[in-house]
C-alpha positions as CSV (number, residue, x, y, z in Angstrom):
1,M,-54.3,64.8,-17.4
2,V,-55.9,67.8,-19.2
3,E,-58.0,68.5,-16.2
4,A,-54.7,69.2,-14.3
5,I,-54.2,72.2,-16.5
6,E,-57.5,73.8,-15.3
7,K,-57.1,76.5,-12.8
8,E,-58.4,75.4,-9.4
9,E,-59.3,77.7,-6.6
10,G,-56.2,79.0,-4.8
11,E,-53.8,78.4,-7.7
12,S,-51.7,81.2,-9.1
13,L,-51.5,80.3,-12.7
14,D,-54.5,80.6,-15.0
15,K,-55.1,78.1,-17.9
16,K,-53.7,80.4,-20.6
17,T,-50.4,80.7,-18.7
18,K,-50.3,77.0,-18.2
19,E,-50.9,76.3,-21.9
20,L,-48.1,78.8,-22.8
21,I,-45.8,76.9,-20.5
22,A,-47.0,73.6,-22.1
23,V,-46.1,75.0,-25.6
24,A,-42.6,75.7,-24.4
25,L,-42.3,72.3,-22.7
26,S,-43.7,70.6,-25.8
27,I,-40.9,72.1,-27.9
28,A,-38.3,71.2,-25.3
29,R,-39.5,67.6,-25.3
30,D,-39.6,67.4,-29.1
31,C,-43.3,66.3,-29.1
32,E,-44.9,67.3,-32.4
33,W,-48.4,66.2,-31.3
34,C,-48.1,68.1,-28.0
35,I,-47.0,71.3,-29.8
36,A,-50.2,71.3,-32.0
37,F,-52.4,70.4,-29.1
38,H,-51.1,73.1,-26.7
39,V,-50.9,75.8,-29.4
40,K,-54.6,75.1,-30.1
41,E,-55.5,75.2,-26.4
42,A,-53.5,78.4,-25.9
43,I,-55.4,80.0,-28.7
44,N,-58.7,78.8,-27.2
45,E,-57.7,80.4,-23.9
46,G,-57.1,83.7,-25.5
47,A,-53.3,83.7,-26.0
48,S,-52.1,86.0,-28.8
49,E,-49.7,85.0,-31.5
50,E,-47.0,87.1,-29.8
51,E,-47.5,85.3,-26.5
52,I,-47.3,81.9,-28.1
53,L,-44.2,82.8,-30.0
54,E,-42.6,84.2,-26.9
55,A,-43.2,80.9,-25.1
56,A,-41.5,79.2,-28.1
57,W,-38.5,81.5,-27.9
58,M,-38.1,80.7,-24.2
59,A,-37.9,77.0,-25.2
60,I,-35.3,77.8,-27.8
61,L,-33.2,79.8,-25.4
62,M,-33.2,77.0,-22.9
63,G,-33.3,74.0,-25.4
64,G,-30.8,75.1,-28.1
65,G,-30.7,73.7,-31.6
66,P,-33.1,70.8,-31.1
67,A,-35.7,73.1,-29.7
68,L,-35.2,75.5,-32.6
69,M,-36.0,72.8,-35.1
70,H,-39.3,72.0,-33.3
71,A,-40.3,75.7,-32.9
72,G,-41.1,75.8,-36.6
73,L,-44.0,73.5,-35.8
74,V,-45.5,76.3,-33.6
75,L,-45.7,78.5,-36.8
76,D,-47.3,75.6,-38.6
77,A,-49.9,75.1,-35.9
78,L,-50.6,78.9,-35.7
79,K,-51.2,79.0,-39.4
80,E,-53.6,76.0,-39.2
81,F,-55.6,77.2,-36.3
82,R,-55.6,80.9,-37.3
83,G,-56.6,80.3,-40.9
84,G,-53.1,81.1,-42.3
85,N,-53.1,84.7,-41.2
86,L,-50.0,85.4,-39.1
87,M,-48.0,88.5,-38.2
88,Y,-44.9,86.4,-38.3
89,D,-43.8,84.0,-41.1
90,V,-40.1,83.3,-40.8
91,I,-38.0,82.2,-37.8
92,I,-34.7,84.1,-37.9
93,I,-31.8,82.6,-36.0
94,G,-30.1,85.5,-34.3
95,A,-29.9,87.4,-31.1
96,G,-30.9,90.9,-30.2
97,P,-29.1,93.1,-27.7
98,A,-31.0,91.3,-24.9
99,G,-30.1,87.8,-26.3
100,Y,-33.6,87.1,-27.5
101,V,-34.2,85.2,-30.7
102,S,-36.8,86.9,-32.9
103,A,-39.1,86.4,-35.8
104,I,-39.5,88.7,-38.8
105,R,-42.8,90.5,-39.1
106,L,-44.4,89.9,-42.5
107,S,-44.5,93.7,-43.0
108,Q,-40.7,93.7,-42.7
109,L,-40.6,91.3,-45.6
110,G,-42.8,93.5,-47.7
111,K,-45.7,91.0,-47.4
112,K,-49.1,91.4,-46.0
113,S,-50.6,89.0,-43.5
114,G,-52.6,86.3,-45.3
115,N,-50.5,86.3,-48.5
116,N,-48.6,83.2,-47.6
């Protein structure tokens, strides 16, 4: 099954993009193990923290409250696989002008990355 994620000749999506989609789908399907696995794979494929969180926000926007509850697991996985140093530390429930849910940067909380 994992081999299906690999980009094959002639496909439009690279593995990083597919892993980001898998992060969102893992949240939408409430699969804790899948979230950890696909966050790790997305990091391995070069996805940034921002890209991974944006994929999580898309799942929240489409999946509502249940997806929001599982999106916190993305932060847990990022902390584990990035050694605890994150730009974002808190999920804030709210919508900006464009309707996007956002996270608070640690600097906005008066904290520095790594002081969790």
